[in-house]
C-alpha positions in Angstrom: -74.0 163.3 -153.0 -72.7 166.6 -153.2 -72.9 168.7 -156.6 -70.3 170.8 -158.2 -70.9 174.6 -158.0 -69.5 177.0 -160.7 -68.3 180.4 -159.6 -68.5 183.2 -162.1 -65.4 185.3 -162.5 -66.0 188.8 -163.1 -64.5 190.2 -166.2 -63.6 193.6 -164.4 -61.3 193.6 -161.6 -61.7 197.3 -160.9 -62.8 197.9 -157.2 -66.3 198.9 -156.6 -65.2 201.9 -154.6 -62.0 203.3 -156.1 -59.8 205.7 -154.3 -56.9 207.9 -155.3 -53.6 205.9 -155.4 -51.5 206.6 -152.4 -47.9 208.0 -153.0 -45.3 207.2 -150.5 -43.5 210.2 -149.3 -39.8 210.4 -148.4 -39.2 210.6 -144.7 -42.3 208.9 -143.6 -42.9 205.4 -142.4 -46.1 203.4 -142.7 -47.6 202.5 -139.1 -47.3 199.2 -138.0 -50.6 196.9 -138.3 -49.9 195.2 -135.0 -52.2 196.0 -132.2 -50.2 198.4 -129.8 -49.8 196.9 -126.3 -52.2 197.9 -123.5 -50.7 199.5 -120.5 -50.1 196.9 -117.7 -51.5 197.6 -114.4 -49.4 197.2 -111.3 -50.0 193.7 -109.6 -51.8 193.8 -106.3 -49.8 192.2 -103.3 -52.8 189.9 -102.4 -52.2 188.3 -106.0 -48.5 187.7 -105.2 -49.2 186.2 -101.8 -51.8 183.9 -103.3 -49.4 182.8 -105.9 -46.8 182.2 -103.3 -49.1 180.3 -101.1 -50.1 178.1 -103.9 -46.8 177.2 -104.8 -45.8 176.3 -101.1 -48.8 174.2 -100.8 -48.1 172.4 -104.0 -44.5 171.8 -102.9 -45.8 170.4 -99.6 -48.3 168.1 -101.3 -45.6 166.7 -103.7 -43.1 166.3 -100.7 -45.8 164.4 -98.6 -46.7 162.2 -101.7 -42.8 161.3 -102.0 -42.6 160.8 -98.1 -45.6 158.5 -98.1 -44.2 156.6 -101.2 -40.9 156.2 -99.7 -42.5 155.1 -96.3 -44.4 152.3 -97.9 -41.5 151.2 -100.1 -39.3 151.0 -96.9 -41.9 148.9 -95.2 -42.2 146.5 -98.2 -38.5 146.2 -98.3 -38.1 145.7 -94.5 -40.8 143.1 -94.6 -38.8 140.9 -97.0 -35.2 141.9 -96.5 -32.4 142.6 -93.9 -30.0 145.2 -94.7 -26.2 144.5 -94.1 -24.9 148.0 -93.5 -21.3 146.9 -93.4 -21.2 145.2 -96.7 -24.1 147.3 -98.2 -26.3 144.5 -99.4 -29.7 142.9 -98.7 -30.3 139.5 -97.6 -33.7 137.7 -97.4 -35.2 138.2 -94.0 -35.6 134.6 -93.0 -31.6 134.5 -93.3 -31.4 136.9 -90.4 -31.1 135.3 -87.1 -30.9 131.8 -88.4 -27.6 131.1 -86.6 -25.3 131.7 -89.8 -23.6 135.1 -90.4 -24.7 136.1 -93.8 -23.4 139.8 -93.5 -19.7 140.4 -93.5 -19.7 141.8 -89.9 -22.2 139.3 -88.7 -24.8 142.1 -87.8 -27.7 139.7 -89.0 -27.0 137.7 -85.9 -26.5 140.4 -83.3 -29.9 141.8 -82.4 -31.9 138.5 -82.3 -34.3 136.9 -79.7 -32.5 134.9 -77.1 -33.5 132.0 -74.9 -33.1 131.7 -71.1 -33.6 128.5 -69.2 -33.8 128.8 -65.4 -32.7 126.1 -63.2 -32.4 127.9 -60.0 -35.2 129.2 -57.5 -36.1 132.9 -57.4 -35.6 133.6 -53.7 -38.5 135.9 -52.9 -42.2 135.4 -53.7 -45.8 136.4 -52.8 -48.2 133.5 -51.8 -51.8 133.1 -52.0 -54.7 135.4 -52.1 -53.2 137.5 -48.9 -49.9 137.9 -50.9 -47.9 136.7 -48.0 -44.1 137.1 -48.3 -42.0 134.2 -48.5 -38.2 133.8 -48.9 -36.2 130.7 -50.1 -33.2 129.1 -48.6 -31.7 125.9 -49.6 -31.8 124.3 -46.4 -35.2 124.7 -45.1 -36.9 125.8 -48.3 -39.6 128.3 -48.4 -40.0 130.4 -45.1 -42.8 132.8 -44.4 -41.6 136.3 -43.1 -42.8 137.3 -39.7 -43.8 141.0 -39.0 -41.6 141.2 -36.2 -39.0 144.0 -36.6 -40.3 144.7 -40.2 -39.7 148.2 -41.6 -40.6 150.2 -44.8 -36.9 149.9 -45.9 -37.5 146.1 -45.9 -40.8 146.6 -47.9 -38.9 148.7 -50.6 -36.0 146.2 -50.7 -38.4 143.0 -51.0 -40.6 144.9 -53.7 -37.7 145.9 -55.7 -36.5 142.3 -56.0 -39.9 141.3 -57.1 -39.7 143.8 -60.2 -42.2 146.7 -60.6 -42.5 148.8 -57.4 -44.6 152.0 -56.7 -45.5 153.4 -53.5 -44.9 149.8 -51.9 -46.7 149.0 -48.8 -47.0 146.1 -46.2 -49.5 144.8 -43.6 -49.3 142.2 -40.8 -51.7 139.1 -41.3 -52.4 137.0 -38.3 -51.0 133.4 -38.6 -54.3 132.0 -37.6 -56.0 133.3 -40.8 -53.7 131.5 -43.1 -54.0 128.2 -44.7 -52.9 125.1 -42.9 -49.9 124.7 -45.1 -48.4 128.1 -44.1 -49.6 127.7 -40.5 -47.4 124.6 -40.1 -44.5 125.8 -42.3 -41.1 127.3 -41.5 -41.0 130.9 -40.4 -38.2 133.6 -40.6 -37.7 137.1 -39.1 -35.5 140.0 -40.7 -32.3 141.2 -39.1 -33.0 144.7 -38.2 -29.4 145.9 -39.0 -29.7 144.7 -42.8 -32.2 146.7 -44.3 -30.4 147.1 -47.6 -29.3 143.5 -48.0 -31.6 141.3 -50.3 -34.5 140.1 -48.1 -33.6 136.4 -48.6 -30.3 137.1 -47.1 -31.6 139.1 -44.4 -33.6 136.7 -42.4 -33.0 134.2 -39.6 -35.3 131.0 -39.3 -37.8 130.7 -36.7 -40.3 128.0 -35.4 -43.0 130.5 -34.8 -43.6 134.4 -35.1 -43.3 136.0 -31.6 -45.9 138.7 -32.8 -48.3 136.1 -34.3 -48.4 137.7 -37.7 -46.6 137.5 -41.1 -45.9 140.2 -43.7 -48.2 140.7 -46.7 -46.9 143.0 -49.5 -48.4 145.3 -51.9 -45.8 146.3 -54.3 -47.2 148.7 -56.8 -50.3 150.5 -58.2 -50.8 147.7 -60.8 -54.1 146.2 -61.8 -56.2 149.3 -60.7 -58.7 150.6 -63.3 -62.0 152.4 -63.3 -65.5 150.7 -63.4 -65.6 148.0 -65.9 -68.6 147.9 -67.5 -62.8 140.9 -81.7 -62.3 138.3 -79.6 -64.9 136.2 -81.2 -68.3 136.8 -79.4 -66.7 139.6 -77.6 -67.7 143.4 -77.5 -65.9 146.7 -78.0 -63.7 147.8 -75.0 -61.7 151.0 -74.3 -58.0 150.8 -73.4 -58.5 152.9 -70.1 -60.2 149.6 -68.7 -57.7 147.5 -70.0 -54.5 149.6 -69.8 -51.9 146.9 -69.8 -53.0 145.9 -73.2 -50.4 146.3 -75.9 -50.1 145.6 -79.6 -46.9 143.9 -80.8 -46.2 145.0 -84.3 -43.4 143.9 -86.8 -42.6 146.2 -89.6 -45.8 148.3 -88.8 -48.1 145.1 -88.8 -50.0 143.8 -85.8 -48.8 140.4 -84.9 -49.5 139.7 -81.4 -50.9 141.0 -78.0 -48.9 141.6 -74.9 -49.4 142.9 -71.3 -47.4 145.5 -69.4 -46.1 144.1 -66.2 -43.7 147.1 -65.5 -42.9 150.3 -67.4 -40.0 148.5 -68.9 -41.4 144.9 -69.5 -44.0 143.1 -71.6 -45.1 139.5 -71.1 -46.2 137.7 -74.3 -46.1 134.3 -76.0 -43.0 132.8 -77.3 -44.7 131.5 -80.5 -45.1 135.1 -81.6 -41.4 135.0 -82.6 -41.2 132.1 -85.0 -40.0 131.9 -88.4 -38.7 135.3 -89.8 -39.8 137.2 -86.7 -36.6 136.9 -84.6 -34.9 140.1 -85.6 -35.4 142.3 -82.5 -35.2 145.8 -84.1 -38.1 145.1 -86.4 -40.4 145.0 -83.3 -42.4 147.9 -81.6 -44.7 147.9 -78.9 -47.8 150.2 -79.3 -49.4 151.0 -76.0 -52.4 153.2 -74.6 -54.7 152.7 -77.8 -58.3 151.6 -78.1 -58.1 151.7 -81.9 -55.3 149.7 -83.6 -52.7 151.8 -85.1 -49.2 151.4 -86.3 -47.6 154.9 -85.8 -45.6 155.5 -82.9 -44.8 153.0 -80.3 -41.8 151.9 -78.1 -38.9 150.2 -79.5 -37.6 147.1 -78.0 -33.9 146.2 -77.0 -34.5 142.6 -75.8 -36.6 139.7 -76.5 -36.2 136.5 -74.3 -38.0 133.2 -74.9 -38.3 130.6 -72.1 -35.6 128.3 -72.9 -37.9 125.3 -72.4 -40.4 126.3 -74.9 -41.3 123.5 -77.2 -43.1 124.7 -80.4 -44.5 121.2 -81.3 -46.1 120.7 -77.9 -47.0 124.5 -77.3 -45.5 124.0 -73.8 -43.7 126.7 -71.8 -45.1 129.2 -74.3 -43.9 132.5 -72.7 -41.7 135.3 -73.7 -40.8 138.8 -72.4 -39.9 141.9 -74.1 -37.9 144.7 -72.6 -38.6 148.3 -73.9 -35.6 150.5 -74.8 -36.9 153.2 -72.4 -39.8 152.9 -69.8 -43.2 154.1 -70.7 -44.9 156.9 -68.9 -47.4 155.2 -66.7 -51.0 156.9 -67.0 -54.6 156.3 -67.4 -54.4 154.4 -70.8 -51.0 152.8 -69.8 -50.8 150.9 -66.6 -49.3 147.5 -65.6 -51.2 144.6 -64.7 -50.3 142.8 -61.6 -48.5 139.4 -61.7 -50.4 136.8 -59.6 -49.0 135.6 -56.3 -47.9 131.9 -56.2 -50.9 129.6 -55.8 -53.6 132.3 -56.3 -56.8 130.5 -55.7 -59.1 130.5 -58.8 -62.6 129.1 -57.9 -64.3 126.7 -60.1 -65.6 128.3 -63.3 -63.9 131.7 -62.2 -64.9 134.5 -64.5 -61.9 135.9 -66.4 -61.5 138.5 -69.2 -59.5 138.1 -72.3 -58.7 141.2 -74.6 -57.1 141.7 -77.9 -57.6 143.1 -81.5 -57.5 139.5 -83.1 -59.9 138.0 -85.7 -63.5 138.4 -85.0 -64.2 135.0 -86.5 -62.1 132.1 -87.6 -60.3 132.8 -91.0 -61.4 136.6 -90.6 -59.3 139.5 -90.1 -58.2 141.7 -87.0 -60.5 144.1 -85.4 -59.7 147.8 -85.5 -61.1 148.3 -82.1 -60.0 146.5 -78.9 -62.4 143.6 -78.0 -63.1 142.0 -74.6 -64.7 138.7 -73.7 -65.8 137.0 -70.4 -64.7 133.5 -70.3 -65.1 130.9 -67.4 -62.2 128.8 -66.2 -62.3 125.2 -67.1 -60.7 122.7 -64.8 -57.5 120.9 -65.8 -59.0 117.5 -65.3 -62.0 118.6 -67.7 -59.6 120.1 -70.2 -57.3 117.1 -70.4 -60.1 114.7 -70.8 -60.1 112.7 -74.0 -63.3 114.6 -75.2 -61.3 117.8 -75.4 -57.4 118.0 -75.6 -56.4 114.9 -73.8 -52.7 114.7 -73.1 -51.9 117.8 -74.9 -52.5 119.7 -71.7 -49.6 120.1 -69.4 -49.1 122.0 -66.0 -48.0 125.0 -67.9 -51.4 125.6 -69.5 -54.8 126.4 -68.3 -58.1 126.5 -70.2 -61.0 128.9 -70.4 -64.2 129.2 -72.3 -67.4 127.7 -73.1 -68.2 124.1 -74.1 -70.6 125.3 -76.7 -67.9 127.6 -78.2 -69.3 131.1 -79.5 -66.6 133.1 -77.3 -62.9 132.8 -77.6 -59.6 134.5 -78.4 -58.4 133.9 -82.1 -55.4 134.6 -84.3 -53.9 138.1 -83.7 -54.9 137.7 -79.9 -51.8 135.4 -79.2 -49.8 136.7 -76.4 -52.4 138.9 -75.0 -53.7 138.9 -71.4 -56.1 136.5 -69.7 -56.8 138.4 -66.4 -58.7 137.7 -63.1 -60.1 140.3 -60.7 -59.0 139.5 -57.1 -58.8 142.9 -55.4 -56.9 143.8 -58.5 -56.6 142.6 -62.1 -54.1 139.9 -62.1 -52.5 138.3 -65.2 -53.4 134.6 -64.8 -52.8 133.5 -68.5 -51.3 134.3 -71.9 -53.2 133.5 -75.0 -51.4 130.5 -76.5 -53.3 128.1 -78.7 -56.5 126.2 -79.5 -58.2 124.2 -82.2 -59.9 126.8 -84.6 -61.7 129.8 -82.9 -64.8 129.5 -80.7 -65.4 125.9 -81.8 -67.8 123.6 -79.6 -65.7 121.5 -77.4 -62.4 123.4 -78.3 -61.8 126.1 -75.7 -59.0 128.3 -75.6 -55.6 127.2 -74.1 -53.4 129.8 -72.1 -49.9 129.9 -70.8 -50.3 129.2 -66.9 -48.5 132.4 -65.5 -48.4 130.8 -62.1 -46.4 128.0 -63.2 -43.7 130.4 -64.7 -43.4 133.1 -62.1 -40.2 131.9 -61.0 -38.9 132.4 -64.9 -40.4 136.0 -65.0 -39.0 137.2 -61.8 -35.6 135.7 -62.9 -35.6 137.4 -66.4 -36.5 140.9 -64.8 -33.8 140.7 -62.1 -31.0 139.4 -64.6 -31.9 142.2 -67.1 -32.5 145.2 -65.0 
């Protein structure tokens, strides 16, 4: 407890050191009691420059933060809503491309995925491991083209019909080396005077080839890469070894994989565009990257689904995306080869699947491209009651291990299953499966061989 203290008050208020009183004099002012200002030194140029630089950097940082915030806000809005520019309003994204015009100008139904059902036979194809050229006519059917009177111009014309062409070449193949089905088939020879006419309209039917040989075509530089050295159970890969692999992204998010088959076209799975993923302008194709990123990429102007695709059965699960402008083909961006019809795949053929999908079931996407070697599983085995039974159709093929451990997974959908036969060829597209890498539940892929007719028709109809 504090105590009170009494302070004695001096009786005298006289100063201890008295001085003479000061008498003010007329005309004189008392000096101010304030401290006089010190003389300012001139600012150095370096100090001014630092202040300007600091101000500029501060402004740039603020602008960067604002730009980043605006970007993410736009991404969030774009992931939920479609903006009707004509009527200046937002509608839920799932109302876009639903067959009903919700915008006043109907713009929500103008840039949507489309369907194409092909009921005709594409009239040009390559057949078998030798890539022998055949043309189709409604009368005799498929005719193998003889090498007689064949020229480089005919090579250019035929390859142009087949799609991607780059330094095309041809070579003769002796009839005696071909399979019995081709040896006993119908032949045809080109008419020398019709070099610019489509190949299927430039031939005349023959019983045999006078030269004893037929034409084999190589239309492009597809499928050529260097030495090969998460897919569940896979390993890290580099894009230069799998340069056809692309990431399909909607609103900046990786959704599916895909394969470049030309500078303008990507082959992927139809199921990638279900639900609210039908609006074309929201998709971008990111190519040439080992590490999954969202910046850049190519815009898309058309997405075409196989008209016979049946979601409930996963049948005909194939789609194609046309890029707004062709990519520049280079070391990390190169198309994969479409297979010739009836490419022979030996029993348990070793194939490779790649992608950025989940590294485990119910996991998350891999930041690094993954690859895995998987063996072919025969259709008879895959369609047995112990595996998938009648769910397997001719438009599907199976690959993987009976014990599981290695498989494609979510996020790999639409990506490539490739087989090395001289060049890397796209034999499958990641489609479906039960879980990921489960024992007795291998991966199921869309069978590209069965849908080559559709692929070539789409590319020709949408140049």
